[in-house]
N, C-alpha and C positions, 0 to 999 in steps of 0.2 A: 442494549439487550433487546432482541426482537421477539423471542418466544415468551409467551405468558405461562410461566411454570408456577402456578399458584395452587396449593393444596385445597384452597377454598372451593374451587370448581368441583373437584371430585367429591369432597365432603358434602357440598351442597346437594348434588345429585343423590348421594346415598341417603341423606337425611330426608329428602322429599319422598323416597320410597318407603321409609320406615315410619313416618308420622305425618299428620296433617300440619300444614304450615299456615300461619296467619298472614294477613296482608302486610303491606309496608308499614313499618312503625314510623310514627311522626318523628321528625328530626328535632333534637334538642337544641337549645340555644348554644350549648357548648360546641355541638357539631358544626352548626352554622358558623360560629366564630372561628372555628378551626380552619375550615376551607377558605375563609376569607382573609384570615390573618397571617397565613404562612404560604410560601411558594409551594406549588404542587408539582411533584414529579409525575412522569407519565405512568409509573407503576401505581402511585397513589390514585391517579385518575381512573386507571383500569380497575382497581379494587373497589372504588366508589361506584363505578358503573355496574360492576358485577353484583353489588349489594342492592342497588336501588334504581338502575335504569329501567324505564317502562317496558322495553322489549324483554329484558331479563325477567321482570316480574310476571309478564304475560307468559313467558316460557315456563316459569315455575308453576303457574296455574295449569298450563297444559300438561306438565309432567304429573301433577297431582291427579288431573282428570284421567290421564293414561293409566295411572296406578289403579284408579277405580275400575277402568275397563278390564285390566288384568284380573282383578278380584272377581268381577262378574264372569269372565271367561272361564276361570278355574272352577266355578260353582258346580258345573256339571259333574266334576270328579268327586266332589266332597259329599258325604252322606247328608241327607236332610232329616231333621228331627221336627216332626209335626205333631201338634196336639189339637184336639177338637172336642167340642161339647155341644149338646143341644138339649132343649127341654120342649116338650110338645104337649098340648092339651087339645082334646077333640070333643066335638059336640056328642052328647050321649047317644043320639040317633046314629052316629057314624061309627060307634063302637060295636064290633062283632062279638056275639055271644055264642056259647056252645050249649044247646039244650041237653038235658039229661032226663032219665026216666023218673026222677024224683024219689027213687027208692032210698030207704034209710042207709046212711053211710056213703051216699053219692051226692055231694053238694052240687049246686048249680055253678058252673064255671063261667065267670064273666071277665072279659078283658078290661084292663084298667083304662080309663079315659085320659089318664096322664102318664107320661113316660119321659125318662131322661137317659142320656148316655154320655160317656166321656172316655177318651182314649188318648194315648200317646204312641206315636209310631215312628220308627226309624226306617228310612227308605234309602237304598243304595242302588244307583244305576250300574248294571254290570255289562250291558251292551247297548250301544246307541248307533249302530251302523257306522262305526269309525269316528264318531264325533267326539268320543272321550279323549283319544290320543291326539286328535286334531286340536282339541281345546288346549291341551298342554303345550303343544307347539305354538299355537296362536298366542297364548299368554306370554311365552318367552319372546316371540317376535315382536309383539306389541310393546313390551318393556324395552327391548333393544332399540326399536324404532323411535320411541319417545326420548330415550337418552340421546340418540343421534340428532334428533330434531332440536333438542335443547342445546347440544354442543354447537349446532349450526347457528343458533341465535347468539351464543356466546362469541363465536368467531366473527360474526357480522358486527356485533357490538364492539369488539376489540378493534376491528378495522376502522369503524366509524369514529371511535374515540381517538385513535392514533392520528387519523387525518384531521379531525377537528383540533387536536392539540397542535399539530404542525401549522394549521391555518392561523392559530393565535400567535404562534412564534413568528410566522411570516409577517403578520400584521404589525407585531411589535417592532421587528427589524425594519419594516417599510416606513414606519413612523420616524425611526431614527435617521434613515436615509433622507427622507423628505425634510426633516428638521435641519439636518446638516446642509442640505441643498439651499434651503431658505437662509440659513446663517451665512453660507459662503456668498450667496448673491447679495445679501444685505451688506456684508463687508465690502464687496466689490462696488456696490452703490455708494457707500460712504467714501471709499477711496476715489471713485470717479468724480464725486461731488467736490472733494478737495482739489482734485486736479483741475476741474472746471473753474473753481474760484481762483485758482492760481493762473488760469488762462492757458493751460497746456492741452486741454481737450475741448472739443466743441460741445454745445448743449445736447446735440444728438446722442452722444455717448451716455449722458446722464439719463435721458429719456429711455434709452435702450436698456440700461441697467434697471431702471424702475419698472419697465414692462416685464423684464425677466422675473423680478420678484413677484409681481402680480400674477404671472403665469404659474409660478411654483406654489403659491399658497393654496389653490384649489386641490392640487395633488396631496398636500399635507392634510387638508380637511377630509378628503376621501379616504386617506390612509387611517385617520383616526376613527372614522365611521366604520371602516372595514374591521378595525380592531374591536370596536364595541359589538358589532354583529357576530364576529367570530367567538368572542367570549360568551355571548348569550347562547350560541349554538352548543358550545362545549358544556356549559353549565346544564343545559337541557339534557344532553346525553348522559351527564353524570347523575341526573335525577335529583338535583338539589332544588329546593324551593328558595327563590330569591327573597330575602327579607324585604318587608314593605318599605323600609326607610331607604333602600338603595335606589339611586337614580338611574338614568339611562346608561351610565358608564359603571359597570360592575367592577369593583376593586379586586379583580382576580389576578393573581401573579403566578407565573410558571417558573419552575426551577430548571427545566430543560433548555436545550438550544438545538438549532438546526445543525445537523452534522452529516457528513458523507461516509457513513460506516461502510466498509468494503463488503461486498457480497458477490460470490461467484457461483454460477450454476448454468448448465447448458439446457437447451430447450427439451431435449429428449428426457433428461433426468427430471425436469420440472413436470413434464406430462406424466411420467411414471409415478411420481410422488403424489400428484393430484388425484390420479385414479385410485391410489391406495389410501390416501388420507382424507379426501373430501367427504365430510359427513353427509352432505346432501345426497351424493350418489349412493352412499351406503344406506341411507334411509329409503331411497327409492327401491333399492334391491330388497330391503325388508318388506316394503309395501307389496312388491311383486310376489314374494313368498306368502304374504298374508292373503293375497288374492287366490293363490293356489290352495291354501287351507280352506278358503270359502267354498271352493269347488268341492272339496272332500266333505265339508259340512253340509252342503246342499245335497250331495248324493246320498247322504245318510237318510234322507227322507224316503228313499226307496226301500229301506231295510227296517226290520222290526226294532222295537225298543223294549228292553227287558229290565225289570227292577226286582229286587228282593226286598222284603220288608219284615219287620217284627215289632212287637209292641205289647202294650198292656191296656186292657179296656175294662170298663165297668158300666153297667146299665141297670135300670130298675126292672123289677119283675113285671112281666106282661099280665100277670094274673094277681089280683088282689089290690087293695087300696093303699097298702103301706108303701109309700115312696122311699122310706129309709131302708127297705130291704133291697139289696143289690146283688147282682150276679157279676162276678169279676173273674179275670183270668188272662193268661198270656196267649198271644197268637203269633203266628209266623206264616209266611207264604211267599209267593212270587206272582208277578203279573207281567203280561205281555200285551203290547198294542202294536198294530201294524195297519197302516193305511194302504190297503191293497190297491185301491184306486182313489186318488185325491183330486180328480178333475184336472190332472196335469199340472197341479200346483208345483210339485217338486221338480218336474221337468223344466218348468219356466224358471225356477230358481237356479237350476244347473246352467241353463243357457245364459242367464244374466251373469252368473259368477264366471263362466268361461270368457264371456265378452270383456268383463272388467279385468280379468287376468291378462288378456291380450293387450288391453289398453295400458296396463301397468308395465308390461314388457316394452311397449313402445316408449313409455315415459322414461324407463331406464336408459334406453338407447339415446333418446333425445337429451336426457340429462348428461350423459357422457359426452355427447357432441358439444353441448353448451359449455361444459366445464373445459373441454379442450379449447374451444374458442376463447374462453375467458383467460386461460393460461397463455395462449399464444398472444392475445392482445396485451395482457399485463407484461409479458416478457418483452414484447416489442417496445412498449412504453418505457420499461425499465432501461433497455438498451439506449433508447433515445435520451432519457434523462441523464444517464451515466455519461454519454458522449457530450451532451450540452454542458454538464457540470465540468467535465474535463477541459472543454474549450474555454471556460470562463475563469480558470484558476489564476492566470497571470494578467487578465484584462484589467482588473481593478488596480493592480500595481502600476501597470502601464498608464492608466488614466490619471492616477495621482502624479506620476512623473510628468505627464503631458501638461497638466495644470501648473505644476511648478515651473516648467520651462516657459510656458506662455506668460506667466507673471514676470519671470526674469527678463523675457524679451521686452515686455512693456516697460519695465523699470529701466532697461537699457536704451529704450527709445526705438527699438527695431521691430516691436510687435504692436498689435492693435488690441483695443478692447474686445473686438469681435473674436479674436483668438482666445482670450480668457473666458469669455462667456461660452464659447463653443466647447472649450476644454472642461468647464464646469458642468455643462449639460452632458457631455460624454461621461464624466465621472459619476454623475447621478444615475445615468442609464446603466453604467457598468455595475454599480452597487446594487441597483434594483434587479438587474438580470442575475447577478450572483446569488442573492438571497432567494429569488424565485427559482433558480436552478437547484439550490439546496432543498427547498421545499418540494419541488417536483420530484427530485431524486428520492427523498424520504417517503413521499406519498406513493411513488411508483414501487418502491421496495415493499411498502405495506400492502399494496394491492397484489403484488406478486406473492408475498407471503400468504395472503389470504387465498389466492387462486390455487396454490399448490398444497393448501391445508396446513400451513405452518403457523397460522395466527394464534392457535392455542396448542401448547404442548400437552398431549394427552397421555404422557407416560405417568 
């Protein structure tokens, strides 16, 4: 199964837009015991990586941040509810009074030296020079770009986990091959030693067999080290914390095996699917459209801004000392502001936005060429791996038969030890080449899947 068709991916993206997400939860001891105590399939590894891989977690945080940007962008469309209040006391000499004639019935009017006011106001922008509709389009594009970027992270992680999984399988098989080689050479050394003691072969043959064993052991040591490193790399991609008590060799077991699953596609179809499916290219196209909206937003500075408002207010009386006496009532109105000349600030913003839009267009074209190169390279590597694998199908059988015949000739007295050692070396090389070809085929298939956008099934 090559496509990752996991509902978790879509549900994950949906949940991130609907509510805040917490950071990675600490792994329980049961979880740790689980991944160390049972063989892991490639599907289990992919699910673990989707849940706790560092790149995935960073992608989730970026998705949450993008959601915040979307909320901010839409704010210009939504009415604003504002409230305000103030209290002021003035020095008596700063209070203006109104003199009167002092006639009976006409008291002296004195402004209060203390005053307060409070109001609540609802404000709605009705015209912002095109920035309102642009904000709605920008919010939609920002959300879509964030989802595409997250899908890119998922696709990259799927590719890396598959390759790391295959590397562990290769290292496991290589250990078996090298152990088998050492076992065969040890058996040959024992057989040659017995022949030497019987006087049928010279001492040279014994020394030669011993040297062959010594030469084979470093390859086994390197294979075991490659296995340890490959497991560490895979565990890191899966986001697991290695328990403190684990030594240098992680007891990780895999349930899969290297296989040559058939896959047929021609280059033209691969390119068409890549241009259609690759989320990186789609994200670049969204970025180009966002830059276009920035131009519209910048040009809005040339035009007026109009808002309507309404509310309710209350204030103290300007005359008299009683602060509890208030004057209250509803109010409504409209306001307009227009920077007729802003020192060419808006013009500068338009120039900047247009230049960034041109740059985004160049990035889209460059991204398309880069993806085409990646597809062509991955396709060529896949064809090479496929041909190499095909060429190795019968080699191991032939090497086994050659070793059997070499031993039969030695037993019959018509062959030499050199023939046996040569046949053993050829068999080891054939086995090594075979498993390497299987791994290279699987990795080339994974890279081609990623290049044409098949790493994650987005249906």
